[in-house]
N, C-alpha and C positions, 0 to 999 in steps of 0.2 A: 373546463374540461381540465383533468388533471394531470400534469406533466410526467413522464416517466421519468425513474431516476437511476441511471447508470452507474452500475457497481461494479468494481475489477478488484479481482483477487488474483495473485502471482503464488504459484508453487515451487518453489526452489526443488530443484528433481538431484538433492542429496540424500542419500541415507535413507535404512528403512521408515517407514511411518510408526510410531508407538501412540500408546495413552493419548499420552500431555497434543501431541497434534491432532488427534481426532477431537477429544476435548474442547480444546481452545482454538481451533480453524476450523476444522471440517464440518463437524455436526453444526456450532453455529450458523458458518457461511451458507448450508445448503438450508436450513431454516429458512434465514433471510431472502434468498434464492424463491421463496413461494410467494413475498410478497408481490400482491397484485400490479403494482403502480412501480415495479422494477424491471430492469432489461440486466443481468446479472454474466458477468464476464470472467471464465476463469479456466487459466494459463499456464502452462508447465512451465517453470523459469529456465530451461535447460542453456539458453546462453549465458545467462547469471552465475549457474553450476560449473562453469570450466573456468571461472576467477578464479576457485579454491581447489578443486579436484581437476588435475591432467588425465584421468584413468578413464579411459572410454568405454570398456565393458561396464563399470560402473555408472557410470554416468546413464548408459543405457538401461540396466535392470534398476535403477533407480527409479526413471521416466517411465519402466512398466511397472512398476509397484504403486508409486503414486498415480497414475494414471487409474488403474485399476481400485485403487482404496478410495478415490473419488466417486467412480462408480459404483461400487460395490455399499457405500453408505448414503449412496439415495440417490446424486446428481444425475438429471435426464436429462442428456442429451440435445436432445429433441424441443428443450424449454429453454436452455443454457447455452450462452457461449462457447465450446468446450474446445480448447485447441492449446497445440504445443507452439509455443514463441518461435523457435527456428525455421518453422512452418512459413511464418509471415515475414517475407522479404521485406516488407515497407516499414519494419521495427527497425533494420539496419539502414536503412536509408534517411529514416527521419532522424536516425541517432547521428547521424554523420550532419545534418541541416540545425539540430539541435546545438550541436558540439561548436559549430560556426559561430553561436549565439550567447553560447556558455560562458559566463565570467571563472576563469581558472583561480580567481581570490576566493569565490567562491564554494566552487571543488577544491581547494586549499582546507576548508574548513569540516567539509565531510569526516562524520563522528571516523568509520571505520579508516581512514585515509590518514586522521589526527590520532589515531592509536598508533596505527604502523609505525607513525615517525617517532610517538611517544616510547615505543618501546625501542626501537631502532638507538634513539638516544641514551636510555637507560644500558644498553647495553655497549654505549660507546661506538657502535656502527655511523657511515653515514646515513643523514636521516632519510634516501632515498633506497635503501639495501633493501635488494629482492622485493623491493614494491614495484607490482607489474603495472600497467597503462591500464589494463583490465579494472583493475580494483581503482585507479584513480577517476575510473572513467563511469566507474559504476552506475554513481546516479544520472548519468545524462543517458542511459541506456534505459533504467525504470520510469526516467520521466516519457519518454520516448513509448514505452510500454503500456502509460496513460494516457496522454496525449493522443497519439493514432485514432483512439475511440474515443477522445472529448468525453472522459470519465467522468463524472460529478462527484463521487466520491470512492473513497480506496482503505480500507479496514488493513488498519496496521496497528503495531505494537508501539508504545511511546516513542523506542528508540529508533521507530523508523519515521517518525512525523518529519523532520529535517528534511529527507526526501521529500517530500509531495511539498516542502515549502520549495524546495530545489526545482521541482516540477512546475510551479506555478510562476517562478521567477524566468525557466528559463522560456514557456510559455508566453508570459507576458513581453519580452526581450523579445520576441520573434515575431506577436504581434504586433508591436510597437517598429521593428525595424522595416516590417512589410507592408505595414499601413491600414491593417483590417484585423479585426477580432478571429483569427483560426481555429484559436484553440477557446476550449472551455477550460478555463483555470481549477482545476482538482481541489478537494479539501479532504484531509484526513480525518478518518472515521475511528473513533478509540472507542472500543467499547472495556472500560475497568472493570465488568462486570462476568465478563470474560475469565473461567475459570484457569488456572496456571497451577496445573499439577506439579505436586513431588516426586520427585523420585526415590530410587530405592530406598537411597540414602537420606533423606530428608531436606535435601537440595532442591531447586527446580529441579523437571526431571527436562532431561536436555544429553543429547548426543556426544556433546563436548564433555560433559561428566560421567561419561558409561555410565548411566546411572535409569537408562531407560526401562520400559516393558515393553516389546514389542503387539502393535495392536493385532496383530493376527498368529498370534503364539499361540501351537500346538496345546490344548487344555492342561497335558502335562506341563508343559515347559510355565503357563500361565501361570499354574497354581506353586510352582516352585519357587516362578519368584515373587508372585503375592506373598509366600510363608517366607520369605528373606528380606521383608521389608522392617526397616529398624524401629525397634519400640524401646520402651524401657524395661525396667527390672521387676516393675510391680507386678505380685503375683494374681491368681485368681483369686476373686472376691474383695482383692482391692479396687476401692475406686478407682477409677481413670479420667484423666482431661480431654476432652475432646479437640480445645486449643491446642493448635500448634503440632497435633497428632496425623502424620502423613496417611497413616490407616485410614482413620476420620475421612482425611479431604480426596483421598481416592474416592469411597463409599460413597460422601454427597454430592461428586460431581455424575454417580450414576444411580442415584439414589429418586425418590420421589420427594417431595417433603415431609409425606407419611414415615417412610422408609428411613431417610434418616431420625428424625425425631425419635422412630423405637432404637435405632442404633445409638444416640446418646442418652439413651435411658438404660442399656445395655452397657452403655458405659460404665454411667453413674452406680450400676449394680454389680460393677467387677467382673464382666466377665473375662476370661482366659483370653491371650492375647491368640493360640491356634483357635478359637471358636470362631473371634471378631476374623481373624486372615480368610479361614474357612467360608464367612458370612461375606465378605468381601469377594472372593474369587465365585461364590456362586451368582452375584450379581452381573459382575461384568460377564463372565463366562455365558450367563443369558441371555446380554445384551449384544454382545460381540458374536455369538455362536453363527446367527443369521447371515452375519456380517461376512464372517469369514468363510462361509460358505458360496455366496456370491465370489468372495475375492480368489480363493483358488480356481473355480470355475472360469473366472475372465482371463487368472495369471497364464492358465492349461491355453489358451487362446489371443494369445499375441496380435497374430492376424487381425483381430475382432478388434482390437483397441488401436490396432494403427490404422484401420478404414475408419474407427470414429474421429479421430484425432486428424485425421485427415480431410476428410470430410467436412469437419465443424470448422477447421480452415480456409477450406478452398469457398465456404458461404460465405465465411464472415468476409475474406478477401473481395469477394464480388459486390456485397452489400456495401461494405466500409471502408477497408483498405485502400484498394487499388484507385478508386476514383477519388477516396481525400489524398493522396499521395501524390495522384496526378495532378490536383488542384495547389496540393504547398509548391510542384516542381515551379508550374505556371508563377509563382507567387516568387520564386528566389531566380527567376528566369532563364530556369532549363526547359527550352520552348524549340520546338521545331523551326526549322530556320524556315520553312516554307512558309511559315507565317507572319512572316518579317514583313511589313509595309512598303511597300516600295521606294518609297521618301520619308525619311525619318526623320524628320524633325526635332527639335528639342521641343519639347512639351513648356509651354508658356507659364512660369511661375505662380502658383497659385499666395494669396497672402497668408502670411504666417497665423496660424490660430496659435490663441495659448492654451496651454498642454497644463494635466495633473502628472506629475510622477512620483510616484511610491517607491521606497525603499528599505532597509531594515539596514541598522546602525553598530555599533561593535556592543551596545548595551542589552541586544537581543530583541528589542522595542520595533513596532515596522511604524513609518511615517508617511506623510505624505505633502507636497506643494504643490501651488497652482501656481503658474509662470505666465506672464502676461506674453504675446506674441513677440514683442522684444525682449525676451528675456526677465524681466522685472516681478522681481518674488511680489507676486499678491496677496497668497494666504501661508500660513507653515502650522503643520499640525503638530499636536502633541505626541509623545508615544505611547504607543496602542499596543494590546496584548497579543493582535491574530492578523494577518492580513484580512480577513473577512472584513473584521471592523472597520479598516481603513475603506475597502472595497464599499461598506454598506454608508461610510459618512459622503464620500466621494459622489456615489448618486446621489443623496440628498443633495448637497450643491449643487450639481449640476439642473437640477430643476428648483433653484432659488430663484423668485424673482422679487422678493421683497428682504429689504433690510430685516428683518426682523427674524427673515429663515437664518442671516450670519452670525446670532450669537450663540456662544456655544463655549465650553472650557474645555473644548476638544481640538481646538486651530483659535490663531489669534490671526488677523487682517493687518498686513503690511502697509496698506494703503487704503484709503477714502471709499467706505461703501458704496460710492454711485459707480467708483473706478473698475470694483471686485465685478457688478453685478453687469455691468458692458460687459466684463468679460464672459464671464458664464453664458449671457444671452448669446454671443457668437459663437459660442460653442455649440449650445442648441439648435443655434439657426443652419451652421453646417451637420450638424447632424437628419438638418429632417428631411 
């Protein structure tokens, strides 16, 4: 029986969606959600948006626009989980549970926080000037988004991989503290083939650069923006390079391979920039027009979008969030006092077991070690590239019954083989 993979995608509700958002995130995520062995979670990260913007009307409008964008682009709310982050109060409660096990040292190393500190130092300010608790705790909230639904994979850009590693760390720490694998440890899904579109000035299309082309701009505005894309001074009839051409990259993101080949030939034949921009406009507008029509119809019915989001959240809470947070409340001791046993005697202490410990060093590599029940070091790993590799090696070791299974360049034995095998056997017996 094939296992279902849970894939979770968060969409921050800030700003108006542009062509880069569509090509780089919306379109590939919707296509991926159609896989038969995938359970997809799409949420509007409105709580995250409050970290950067305290503009209530903008937050509300952006939430509406982004929800309408995903629905217009083909997201089917009856076939995926589609919800607003703030409609799931269990996320906020889990954030606190994770805060209580999250290491401040790890949070100190978060990219966004470090960047803010570096900027303050460069400006001669106090390290934490204008740094809010929201910015500092952002990785914990993101971890709660992921761990509450035990997502297996989270599509992110390379700059977000650190946050997934943090979610793994917090989840693993909670599992260790409370003695059970409550959380699946998620993996970052980085697709280097996803297109990054250039903006009007040739740099990456980004709201921070002010070089975007709104996804649902009116045809007249769309044409005006496309005709303002930066090009070189080569005249009609002069061959033009496709490499590094923002115009060509935009065309390629919307074209079929055959259309792209024809456009490349037109470049070689010296197409004029005006003609090239006209072809790009016609291609993009042809694909966006039906989406734009659906988007405008959705935007005109905000009540319908509100109903879709609330329904998605209500169903998701019933099926996953509320039962799971109840289980986690039991785990941490937030329990019904009436269920307390009449005589509460300290439980007889169990004999300590050997244990594996995973950690990350300052060199950025991942390590693990096996300690005996008395804390003695039995196995020490070499530095590994990913926590996944460490987990795979640990899984192999847990099944080891013979000395030849302990021969590997990835770790070293600190004691004699029989003592290691004895410790591994005790772990298997305890797990049986």
